[in-house]
VMD Tcl script that builds the backbone (N, CA, C; Angstrom):
set m [mol new atoms 462]
animate dup $m
set s [atomselect $m all]
$s set {name element resname resid chain x y z} {
  {N N MET 1 A -3.108 -5.181 0.489}
  {CA C MET 1 A -3.129 -4.185 -0.575}
  {C C MET 1 A -1.995 -4.498 -1.545}
  {N N LYS 2 A -2.332 -4.796 -2.746}
  {CA C LYS 2 A -1.338 -5.159 -3.753}
  {C C LYS 2 A -0.738 -3.891 -4.371}
  {N N ALA 3 A 0.579 -3.881 -4.474}
  {CA C ALA 3 A 1.273 -2.729 -5.065}
  {C C ALA 3 A 1.992 -3.162 -6.334}
  {N N ASP 4 A 2.348 -2.183 -7.122}
  {CA C ASP 4 A 3.133 -2.427 -8.330}
  {C C ASP 4 A 4.455 -3.098 -7.928}
  {N N PRO 5 A 4.886 -4.130 -8.640}
  {CA C PRO 5 A 6.143 -4.817 -8.296}
  {C C PRO 5 A 7.353 -3.879 -8.272}
  {N N SER 6 A 7.313 -2.801 -9.033}
  {CA C SER 6 A 8.452 -1.877 -9.033}
  {C C SER 6 A 8.594 -1.187 -7.670}
  {N N ILE 7 A 7.481 -1.013 -6.962}
  {CA C ILE 7 A 7.564 -0.435 -5.610}
  {C C ILE 7 A 8.250 -1.423 -4.683}
  {N N HIS 8 A 7.906 -2.711 -4.825}
  {CA C HIS 8 A 8.579 -3.738 -4.016}
  {C C HIS 8 A 10.082 -3.713 -4.285}
  {N N GLN 9 A 10.464 -3.565 -5.559}
  {CA C GLN 9 A 11.885 -3.541 -5.913}
  {C C GLN 9 A 12.605 -2.374 -5.238}
  {N N HIS 10 A 11.981 -1.209 -5.253}
  {CA C HIS 10 A 12.617 -0.034 -4.625}
  {C C HIS 10 A 12.678 -0.180 -3.112}
  {N N LEU 11 A 11.618 -0.694 -2.511}
  {CA C LEU 11 A 11.642 -0.907 -1.064}
  {C C LEU 11 A 12.691 -1.949 -0.696}
  {N N ASN 12 A 12.838 -2.990 -1.511}
  {CA C ASN 12 A 13.868 -3.997 -1.249}
  {C C ASN 12 A 15.275 -3.443 -1.453}
  {N N ALA 13 A 15.425 -2.482 -2.357}
  {CA C ALA 13 A 16.738 -1.836 -2.529}
  {C C ALA 13 A 17.109 -1.045 -1.275}
  {N N VAL 14 A 16.119 -0.364 -0.697}
  {CA C VAL 14 A 16.355 0.354 0.562}
  {C C VAL 14 A 16.650 -0.644 1.673}
  {N N LEU 15 A 15.900 -1.732 1.701}
  {CA C LEU 15 A 16.101 -2.768 2.711}
  {C C LEU 15 A 17.515 -3.346 2.629}
  {N N LYS 16 A 18.001 -3.570 1.414}
  {CA C LYS 16 A 19.365 -4.086 1.227}
  {C C LYS 16 A 20.384 -3.155 1.886}
  {N N GLU 17 A 20.266 -1.862 1.636}
  {CA C GLU 17 A 21.219 -0.903 2.212}
  {C C GLU 17 A 21.084 -0.834 3.737}
  {N N SER 18 A 19.868 -0.948 4.213}
  {CA C SER 18 A 19.637 -0.925 5.661}
  {C C SER 18 A 20.268 -2.144 6.330}
  {N N LEU 19 A 20.064 -3.319 5.762}
  {CA C LEU 19 A 20.632 -4.545 6.328}
  {C C LEU 19 A 22.155 -4.509 6.300}
  {N N THR 20 A 22.711 -3.951 5.248}
  {CA C THR 20 A 24.161 -3.811 5.163}
  {C C THR 20 A 24.660 -2.883 6.274}
  {N N ALA 21 A 23.976 -1.754 6.441}
  {CA C ALA 21 A 24.377 -0.786 7.466}
  {C C ALA 21 A 24.285 -1.385 8.867}
  {N N ILE 22 A 23.233 -2.145 9.138}
  {CA C ILE 22 A 23.070 -2.764 10.463}
  {C C ILE 22 A 24.317 -3.565 10.815}
  {N N ASN 23 A 24.707 -4.450 9.918}
  {CA C ASN 23 A 25.850 -5.326 10.190}
  {C C ASN 23 A 27.155 -4.559 10.309}
  {N N GLN 24 A 27.350 -3.610 9.418}
  {CA C GLN 24 A 28.590 -2.837 9.445}
  {C C GLN 24 A 28.680 -2.010 10.714}
  {N N TYR 25 A 27.618 -1.301 11.056}
  {CA C TYR 25 A 27.633 -0.468 12.256}
  {C C TYR 25 A 27.812 -1.311 13.511}
  {N N PHE 26 A 27.138 -2.458 13.554}
  {CA C PHE 26 A 27.249 -3.317 14.731}
  {C C PHE 26 A 28.702 -3.750 14.946}
  {N N LEU 27 A 29.331 -4.224 13.875}
  {CA C LEU 27 A 30.723 -4.652 14.002}
  {C C LEU 27 A 31.626 -3.475 14.358}
  {N N HIS 28 A 31.428 -2.339 13.709}
  {CA C HIS 28 A 32.258 -1.170 14.014}
  {C C HIS 28 A 32.083 -0.732 15.468}
  {N N ALA 29 A 30.865 -0.778 15.970}
  {CA C ALA 29 A 30.632 -0.394 17.373}
  {C C ALA 29 A 31.416 -1.302 18.304}
  {N N ARG 30 A 31.350 -2.590 18.054}
  {CA C ARG 30 A 32.073 -3.534 18.911}
  {C C ARG 30 A 33.583 -3.381 18.763}
  {N N MET 31 A 34.051 -3.071 17.566}
  {CA C MET 31 A 35.487 -2.880 17.361}
  {C C MET 31 A 35.991 -1.682 18.161}
  {N N VAL 32 A 35.335 -0.523 18.008}
  {CA C VAL 32 A 35.822 0.664 18.721}
  {C C VAL 32 A 35.670 0.490 20.224}
  {N N GLY 33 A 34.625 -0.226 20.641}
  {CA C GLY 33 A 34.463 -0.517 22.069}
  {C C GLY 33 A 35.601 -1.362 22.599}
  {N N SER 34 A 36.012 -2.357 21.821}
  {CA C SER 34 A 37.112 -3.221 22.272}
  {C C SER 34 A 38.440 -2.480 22.285}
  {N N TRP 35 A 38.537 -1.412 21.491}
  {CA C TRP 35 A 39.747 -0.589 21.490}
  {C C TRP 35 A 39.728 0.439 22.621}
  {N N GLY 36 A 38.626 0.502 23.367}
  {CA C GLY 36 A 38.529 1.420 24.490}
  {C C GLY 36 A 37.847 2.744 24.181}
  {N N TYR 37 A 37.323 2.907 22.996}
  {CA C TYR 37 A 36.683 4.170 22.602}
  {C C TYR 37 A 35.179 4.093 22.857}
  {N N LYS 38 A 34.838 4.076 24.128}
  {CA C LYS 38 A 33.431 3.926 24.531}
  {C C LYS 38 A 32.582 5.110 24.082}
  {N N GLY 39 A 33.188 6.285 23.943}
  {CA C GLY 39 A 32.454 7.458 23.470}
  {C C GLY 39 A 32.002 7.328 22.025}
  {N N LEU 40 A 32.641 6.463 21.267}
  {CA C LEU 40 A 32.232 6.193 19.884}
  {C C LEU 40 A 31.363 4.941 19.793}
  {N N GLU 41 A 31.589 4.018 20.693}
  {CA C GLU 41 A 30.863 2.753 20.625}
  {C C GLU 41 A 29.348 2.962 20.694}
  {N N GLN 42 A 28.884 3.739 21.654}
  {CA C GLN 42 A 27.439 3.889 21.834}
  {C C GLN 42 A 26.739 4.570 20.649}
  {N N PRO 43 A 27.256 5.686 20.125}
  {CA C PRO 43 A 26.564 6.280 18.968}
  {C C PRO 43 A 26.546 5.371 17.742}
  {N N ILE 44 A 27.612 4.635 17.520}
  {CA C ILE 44 A 27.647 3.738 16.364}
  {C C ILE 44 A 26.705 2.558 16.599}
  {N N TYR 45 A 26.680 2.049 17.822}
  {CA C TYR 45 A 25.756 0.959 18.162}
  {C C TYR 45 A 24.306 1.415 17.990}
  {N N ARG 46 A 23.996 2.630 18.447}
  {CA C ARG 46 A 22.631 3.166 18.287}
  {C C ARG 46 A 22.267 3.304 16.810}
  {N N ALA 47 A 23.235 3.664 15.967}
  {CA C ALA 47 A 22.976 3.744 14.527}
  {C C ALA 47 A 22.580 2.369 13.989}
  {N N SER 48 A 23.218 1.321 14.489}
  {CA C SER 48 A 22.874 -0.038 14.082}
  {C C SER 48 A 21.436 -0.374 14.493}
  {N N ILE 49 A 21.074 -0.017 15.703}
  {CA C ILE 49 A 19.718 -0.287 16.209}
  {C C ILE 49 A 18.689 0.514 15.416}
  {N N HIS 50 A 18.976 1.777 15.134}
  {CA C HIS 50 A 18.049 2.599 14.346}
  {C C HIS 50 A 17.866 2.017 12.951}
  {N N ALA 51 A 18.961 1.589 12.333}
  {CA C ALA 51 A 18.857 0.987 11.003}
  {C C ALA 51 A 18.034 -0.303 11.063}
  {N N MET 52 A 18.160 -1.052 12.162}
  {CA C MET 52 A 17.372 -2.272 12.311}
  {C C MET 52 A 15.881 -1.949 12.427}
  {N N LYS 53 A 15.545 -0.923 13.177}
  {CA C LYS 53 A 14.141 -0.525 13.300}
  {C C LYS 53 A 13.592 -0.032 11.966}
  {N N GLU 54 A 14.422 0.665 11.208}
  {CA C GLU 54 A 14.003 1.130 9.887}
  {C C GLU 54 A 13.785 -0.063 8.958}
  {N N ALA 55 A 14.680 -1.042 9.015}
  {CA C ALA 55 A 14.521 -2.251 8.197}
  {C C ALA 55 A 13.227 -2.963 8.567}
  {N N ASP 56 A 12.925 -3.012 9.847}
  {CA C ASP 56 A 11.688 -3.653 10.301}
  {C C ASP 56 A 10.467 -2.957 9.715}
  {N N ARG 57 A 10.476 -1.637 9.707}
  {CA C ARG 57 A 9.351 -0.885 9.135}
  {C C ARG 57 A 9.228 -1.127 7.633}
  {N N ILE 58 A 10.359 -1.246 6.954}
  {CA C ILE 58 A 10.318 -1.504 5.511}
  {C C ILE 58 A 9.790 -2.914 5.248}
  {N N VAL 59 A 10.234 -3.889 6.042}
  {CA C VAL 59 A 9.731 -5.256 5.907}
  {C C VAL 59 A 8.212 -5.275 6.088}
  {N N GLU 60 A 7.736 -4.598 7.127}
  {CA C GLU 60 A 6.288 -4.540 7.364}
  {C C GLU 60 A 5.557 -3.912 6.185}
  {N N ARG 61 A 6.136 -2.872 5.607}
  {CA C ARG 61 A 5.488 -2.196 4.482}
  {C C ARG 61 A 5.447 -3.103 3.251}
  {N N VAL 62 A 6.546 -3.785 2.957}
  {CA C VAL 62 A 6.575 -4.693 1.809}
  {C C VAL 62 A 5.533 -5.797 1.998}
  {N N LEU 63 A 5.459 -6.349 3.202}
  {CA C LEU 63 A 4.472 -7.396 3.461}
  {C C LEU 63 A 3.050 -6.856 3.320}
  {N N PHE 64 A 2.810 -5.655 3.821}
  {CA C PHE 64 A 1.491 -5.043 3.696}
  {C C PHE 64 A 1.102 -4.875 2.228}
  {N N LEU 65 A 2.093 -4.564 1.402}
  {CA C LEU 65 A 1.850 -4.373 -0.035}
  {C C LEU 65 A 1.867 -5.704 -0.795}
  {N N GLU 66 A 1.834 -6.807 -0.040}
  {CA C GLU 66 A 1.781 -8.165 -0.586}
  {C C GLU 66 A 2.998 -8.521 -1.421}
  {N N GLY 67 A 4.131 -7.987 -0.995}
  {CA C GLY 67 A 5.393 -8.335 -1.632}
  {C C GLY 67 A 6.196 -9.234 -0.716}
  {N N LEU 68 A 7.364 -9.620 -1.172}
  {CA C LEU 68 A 8.250 -10.468 -0.385}
  {C C LEU 68 A 9.520 -9.685 -0.067}
  {N N PRO 69 A 9.737 -9.369 1.210}
  {CA C PRO 69 A 10.972 -8.663 1.565}
  {C C PRO 69 A 12.176 -9.579 1.372}
  {N N ASN 70 A 13.201 -9.050 0.764}
  {CA C ASN 70 A 14.411 -9.828 0.503}
  {C C ASN 70 A 15.426 -9.539 1.605}
  {N N LEU 71 A 15.533 -10.485 2.543}
  {CA C LEU 71 A 16.484 -10.330 3.639}
  {C C LEU 71 A 17.800 -11.026 3.352}
  {N N GLN 72 A 17.907 -11.642 2.189}
  {CA C GLN 72 A 19.126 -12.367 1.842}
  {C C GLN 72 A 20.122 -11.508 1.078}
  {N N ASN 73 A 19.663 -10.401 0.552}
  {CA C ASN 73 A 20.514 -9.563 -0.284}
  {C C ASN 73 A 21.206 -8.513 0.585}
  {N N LEU 74 A 22.512 -8.635 0.711}
  {CA C LEU 74 A 23.311 -7.662 1.468}
  {C C LEU 74 A 24.363 -7.059 0.560}
  {N N GLY 75 A 24.666 -5.801 0.809}
  {CA C GLY 75 A 25.759 -5.164 0.100}
  {C C GLY 75 A 27.084 -5.538 0.743}
  {N N LYS 76 A 28.156 -5.074 0.153}
  {CA C LYS 76 A 29.491 -5.331 0.690}
  {C C LYS 76 A 29.704 -4.497 1.944}
  {N N LEU 77 A 30.128 -5.150 3.010}
  {CA C LEU 77 A 30.458 -4.433 4.236}
  {C C LEU 77 A 31.817 -3.765 4.051}
  {N N LEU 78 A 31.883 -2.499 4.429}
  {CA C LEU 78 A 33.140 -1.747 4.377}
  {C C LEU 78 A 33.672 -1.664 5.794}
  {N N ILE 79 A 34.545 -2.566 6.157}
  {CA C ILE 79 A 35.036 -2.643 7.527}
  {C C ILE 79 A 36.349 -1.873 7.635}
  {N N GLY 80 A 36.345 -0.892 8.537}
  {CA C GLY 80 A 37.531 -0.076 8.750}
  {C C GLY 80 A 38.522 -0.765 9.661}
  {N N GLU 81 A 39.768 -0.389 9.519}
  {CA C GLU 81 A 40.821 -0.964 10.359}
  {C C GLU 81 A 41.283 -0.008 11.440}
  {N N ASP 82 A 40.827 1.237 11.382}
  {CA C ASP 82 A 41.113 2.217 12.423}
  {C C ASP 82 A 39.925 3.178 12.481}
  {N N VAL 83 A 39.924 4.048 13.467}
  {CA C VAL 83 A 38.767 4.925 13.674}
  {C C VAL 83 A 38.481 5.830 12.476}
  {N N PRO 84 A 39.469 6.521 11.909}
  {CA C PRO 84 A 39.147 7.369 10.751}
  {C C PRO 84 A 38.544 6.574 9.591}
  {N N GLU 85 A 39.097 5.396 9.345}
  {CA C GLU 85 A 38.581 4.567 8.257}
  {C C GLU 85 A 37.164 4.078 8.567}
  {N N ILE 86 A 36.908 3.741 9.804}
  {CA C ILE 86 A 35.558 3.330 10.219}
  {C C ILE 86 A 34.564 4.449 9.940}
  {N N LEU 87 A 34.906 5.659 10.349}
  {CA C LEU 87 A 34.000 6.791 10.142}
  {C C LEU 87 A 33.779 7.061 8.650}
  {N N ARG 88 A 34.834 6.997 7.862}
  {CA C ARG 88 A 34.697 7.215 6.408}
  {C C ARG 88 A 33.834 6.139 5.765}
  {N N HIS 89 A 34.061 4.890 6.155}
  {CA C HIS 89 A 33.271 3.788 5.589}
  {C C HIS 89 A 31.799 3.882 6.000}
  {N N ASP 90 A 31.573 4.246 7.256}
  {CA C ASP 90 A 30.182 4.385 7.709}
  {C C ASP 90 A 29.490 5.519 6.967}
  {N N LEU 91 A 30.213 6.589 6.706}
  {CA C LEU 91 A 29.637 7.702 5.950}
  {C C LEU 91 A 29.304 7.255 4.520}
  {N N ALA 92 A 30.198 6.523 3.883}
  {CA C ALA 92 A 29.946 6.046 2.517}
  {C C ALA 92 A 28.738 5.115 2.487}
  {N N THR 93 A 28.622 4.245 3.470}
  {CA C THR 93 A 27.482 3.326 3.550}
  {C C THR 93 A 26.188 4.099 3.753}
  {N N GLU 94 A 26.224 5.075 4.632}
  {CA C GLU 94 A 25.017 5.866 4.907}
  {C C GLU 94 A 24.615 6.698 3.691}
  {N N GLN 95 A 25.579 7.174 2.948}
  {CA C GLN 95 A 25.262 7.937 1.739}
  {C C GLN 95 A 24.620 7.043 0.675}
  {N N ARG 96 A 25.096 5.802 0.553}
  {CA C ARG 96 A 24.448 4.850 -0.369}
  {C C ARG 96 A 23.018 4.560 0.080}
  {N N TYR 97 A 22.841 4.433 1.368}
  {CA C TYR 97 A 21.520 4.189 1.950}
  {C C TYR 97 A 20.580 5.346 1.598}
  {N N ARG 98 A 21.065 6.566 1.795}
  {CA C ARG 98 A 20.244 7.739 1.483}
  {C C ARG 98 A 19.900 7.799 -0.003}
  {N N GLU 99 A 20.851 7.468 -0.865}
  {CA C GLU 99 A 20.578 7.459 -2.312}
  {C C GLU 99 A 19.459 6.479 -2.653}
  {N N ALA 100 A 19.488 5.297 -2.044}
  {CA C ALA 100 A 18.433 4.302 -2.293}
  {C C ALA 100 A 17.091 4.815 -1.779}
  {N N ILE 101 A 17.110 5.487 -0.634}
  {CA C ILE 101 A 15.877 6.050 -0.062}
  {C C ILE 101 A 15.308 7.114 -0.990}
  {N N LEU 102 A 16.163 8.022 -1.459}
  {CA C LEU 102 A 15.693 9.097 -2.338}
  {C C LEU 102 A 15.126 8.546 -3.647}
  {N N ALA 103 A 15.773 7.524 -4.206}
  {CA C ALA 103 A 15.261 6.905 -5.431}
  {C C ALA 103 A 13.907 6.256 -5.179}
  {N N ALA 104 A 13.764 5.605 -4.028}
  {CA C ALA 104 A 12.500 4.947 -3.699}
  {C C ALA 104 A 11.401 5.982 -3.445}
  {N N ILE 105 A 11.739 7.084 -2.798}
  {CA C ILE 105 A 10.752 8.153 -2.561}
  {C C ILE 105 A 10.238 8.685 -3.891}
  {N N ALA 106 A 11.148 8.986 -4.791}
  {CA C ALA 106 A 10.754 9.521 -6.098}
  {C C ALA 106 A 9.887 8.520 -6.852}
  {N N HIS 107 A 10.261 7.255 -6.787}
  {CA C HIS 107 A 9.481 6.237 -7.501}
  {C C HIS 107 A 8.090 6.078 -6.884}
  {N N CYS 108 A 8.023 6.025 -5.567}
  {CA C CYS 108 A 6.716 5.876 -4.913}
  {C C CYS 108 A 5.806 7.051 -5.254}
  {N N GLU 109 A 6.387 8.237 -5.283}
  {CA C GLU 109 A 5.586 9.416 -5.638}
  {C C GLU 109 A 5.095 9.320 -7.076}
  {N N SER 110 A 5.958 8.881 -7.980}
  {CA C SER 110 A 5.549 8.778 -9.386}
  {C C SER 110 A 4.467 7.715 -9.580}
  {N N GLN 111 A 4.436 6.726 -8.689}
  {CA C GLN 111 A 3.436 5.664 -8.777}
  {C C GLN 111 A 2.184 5.967 -7.954}
  {N N GLY 112 A 2.195 7.108 -7.253}
  {CA C GLY 112 A 1.041 7.495 -6.446}
  {C C GLY 112 A 0.938 6.768 -5.121}
  {N N ASP 113 A 2.042 6.144 -4.664}
  {CA C ASP 113 A 2.049 5.471 -3.363}
  {C C ASP 113 A 2.596 6.445 -2.322}
  {N N PHE 114 A 1.709 7.297 -1.853}
  {CA C PHE 114 A 2.123 8.370 -0.943}
  {C C PHE 114 A 2.349 7.876 0.484}
  {N N VAL 115 A 1.750 6.756 0.840}
  {CA C VAL 115 A 1.968 6.197 2.181}
  {C C VAL 115 A 3.383 5.628 2.271}
  {N N SER 116 A 3.801 4.875 1.259}
  {CA C SER 116 A 5.178 4.359 1.258}
  {C C SER 116 A 6.166 5.516 1.224}
  {N N ARG 117 A 5.858 6.538 0.438}
  {CA C ARG 117 A 6.721 7.713 0.378}
  {C C ARG 117 A 6.864 8.325 1.767}
  {N N GLN 118 A 5.764 8.418 2.499}
  {CA C GLN 118 A 5.806 8.997 3.843}
  {C C GLN 118 A 6.667 8.149 4.778}
  {N N HIS 119 A 6.537 6.828 4.703}
  {CA C HIS 119 A 7.389 5.942 5.508}
  {C C HIS 119 A 8.859 6.194 5.191}
  {N N LEU 120 A 9.152 6.287 3.901}
  {CA C LEU 120 A 10.536 6.472 3.470}
  {C C LEU 120 A 11.086 7.835 3.866}
  {N N GLU 121 A 10.226 8.841 3.886}
  {CA C GLU 121 A 10.698 10.172 4.283}
  {C C GLU 121 A 11.149 10.188 5.740}
  {N N SER 122 A 10.488 9.419 6.611}
  {CA C SER 122 A 10.940 9.362 8.007}
  {C C SER 122 A 12.270 8.609 8.106}
  {N N VAL 123 A 12.452 7.597 7.263}
  {CA C VAL 123 A 13.725 6.880 7.215}
  {C C VAL 123 A 14.817 7.811 6.695}
  {N N GLN 124 A 14.476 8.618 5.703}
  {CA C GLN 124 A 15.431 9.575 5.140}
  {C C GLN 124 A 15.907 10.550 6.215}
  {N N GLU 125 A 14.989 11.015 7.035}
  {CA C GLU 125 A 15.354 11.958 8.091}
  {C C GLU 125 A 16.382 11.346 9.044}
  {N N SER 126 A 16.163 10.098 9.443}
  {CA C SER 126 A 17.119 9.420 10.325}
  {C C SER 126 A 18.468 9.244 9.647}
  {N N SER 127 A 18.430 8.887 8.368}
  {CA C SER 127 A 19.669 8.704 7.625}
  {C C SER 127 A 20.456 10.008 7.553}
  {N N GLU 128 A 19.771 11.094 7.300}
  {CA C GLU 128 A 20.458 12.385 7.211}
  {C C GLU 128 A 21.030 12.814 8.560}
  {N N GLU 129 A 20.366 12.443 9.652}
  {CA C GLU 129 A 20.927 12.729 10.980}
  {C C GLU 129 A 22.227 11.950 11.185}
  {N N ARG 130 A 22.257 10.694 10.748}
  {CA C ARG 130 A 23.486 9.899 10.880}
  {C C ARG 130 A 24.590 10.460 9.984}
  {N N ILE 131 A 24.237 10.887 8.790}
  {CA C ILE 131 A 25.232 11.501 7.903}
  {C C ILE 131 A 25.811 12.751 8.560}
  {N N ASP 132 A 24.961 13.567 9.131}
  {CA C ASP 132 A 25.420 14.782 9.803}
  {C C ASP 132 A 26.368 14.437 10.947}
  {N N TRP 133 A 26.022 13.431 11.748}
  {CA C TRP 133 A 26.876 13.032 12.867}
  {C C TRP 133 A 28.230 12.557 12.360}
  {N N LEU 134 A 28.228 11.727 11.329}
  {CA C LEU 134 A 29.485 11.205 10.791}
  {C C LEU 134 A 30.339 12.314 10.184}
  {N N GLU 135 A 29.722 13.223 9.455}
  {CA C GLU 135 A 30.475 14.347 8.887}
  {C C GLU 135 A 31.050 15.219 9.994}
  {N N THR 136 A 30.303 15.412 11.064}
  {CA C THR 136 A 30.797 16.188 12.207}
  {C C THR 136 A 31.999 15.496 12.838}
  {N N GLN 137 A 31.920 14.180 12.998}
  {CA C GLN 137 A 33.036 13.440 13.602}
  {C C GLN 137 A 34.286 13.541 12.733}
  {N N LEU 138 A 34.117 13.412 11.438}
  {CA C LEU 138 A 35.269 13.521 10.539}
  {C C LEU 138 A 35.848 14.935 10.539}
  {N N SER 139 A 34.982 15.928 10.647}
  {CA C SER 139 A 35.441 17.315 10.710}
  {C C SER 139 A 36.200 17.560 12.020}
  {N N LEU 140 A 35.666 17.046 13.113}
  {CA C LEU 140 A 36.352 17.169 14.403}
  {C C LEU 140 A 37.710 16.488 14.363}
  {N N LEU 141 A 37.748 15.310 13.790}
  {CA C LEU 141 A 38.996 14.567 13.695}
  {C C LEU 141 A 40.038 15.384 12.942}
  {N N GLU 142 A 39.617 16.009 11.870}
  {CA C GLU 142 A 40.533 16.828 11.078}
  {C C GLU 142 A 40.948 18.090 11.841}
  {N N SER 143 A 40.010 18.689 12.563}
  {CA C SER 143 A 40.288 19.946 13.274}
  {C C SER 143 A 41.222 19.765 14.457}
  {N N VAL 144 A 40.964 18.736 15.269}
  {CA C VAL 144 A 41.737 18.583 16.503}
  {C C VAL 144 A 42.869 17.578 16.386}
  {N N GLY 145 A 42.900 16.831 15.295}
  {CA C GLY 145 A 43.939 15.828 15.111}
  {C C GLY 145 A 43.503 14.481 15.671}
  {N N LEU 146 A 44.101 13.444 15.140}
  {CA C LEU 146 A 43.709 12.084 15.490}
  {C C LEU 146 A 43.883 11.793 16.981}
  {N N GLN 147 A 45.031 12.134 17.534}
  {CA C GLN 147 A 45.296 11.798 18.935}
  {C C GLN 147 A 44.301 12.485 19.878}
  {N N ASN 148 A 44.059 13.775 19.659}
  {CA C ASN 148 A 43.102 14.493 20.513}
  {C C ASN 148 A 41.687 13.949 20.342}
  {N N TYR 149 A 41.334 13.623 19.096}
  {CA C TYR 149 A 39.998 13.077 18.850}
  {C C TYR 149 A 39.822 11.741 19.575}
  {N N LEU 150 A 40.818 10.868 19.441}
  {CA C LEU 150 A 40.722 9.561 20.080}
  {C C LEU 150 A 40.728 9.680 21.609}
  {N N GLU 151 A 41.486 10.633 22.121}
  {CA C GLU 151 A 41.486 10.852 23.572}
  {C C GLU 151 A 40.098 11.265 24.059}
  {N N SER 152 A 39.410 12.076 23.276}
  {CA C SER 152 A 38.063 12.514 23.681}
  {C C SER 152 A 37.043 11.373 23.567}
  {N N ALA 153 A 37.378 10.327 22.809}
  {CA C ALA 153 A 36.456 9.205 22.612}
  {C C ALA 153 A 36.643 8.093 23.646}
  {N N ILE 154 A 37.625 8.253 24.519}
  {CA C ILE 154 A 37.878 7.205 25.527}
  {C C ILE 154 A 36.800 7.248 26.592}
}
mol reanalyze $m
mol bondsrecalc $m
mol representation Tube
mol addrep $m
């Protein structure tokens, strides 16, 4: 099924943010794990896996629409040097991801591609869950203080 090239562009923009998030989350998960914060390692690692599954679905959709998924285009990784910075950077990355998703949803709807819009809406839901988790972690960190937060993450 051939789609308008502008839909491919929007799906590839979402794919770019997803691929960036995969790499950033994966590295952050391994970093916090090596620091002994196993309570943070698993949720961040799962975010990387979820982003990878979302990227896979977007790749499949672009191919179905007879486009070429661009797996070479990555955004800048925001690598934190400590836990608070990691959480802030992951939140910023996830917010960029959500912005790309929302732009693609609006474009797909304007072009009458409701199936792609539906795919993107499920990706949006996952992204918003990750944003909520990250905002909660940052709020907890602020409420209980860095030392108490890190102690709970061991």
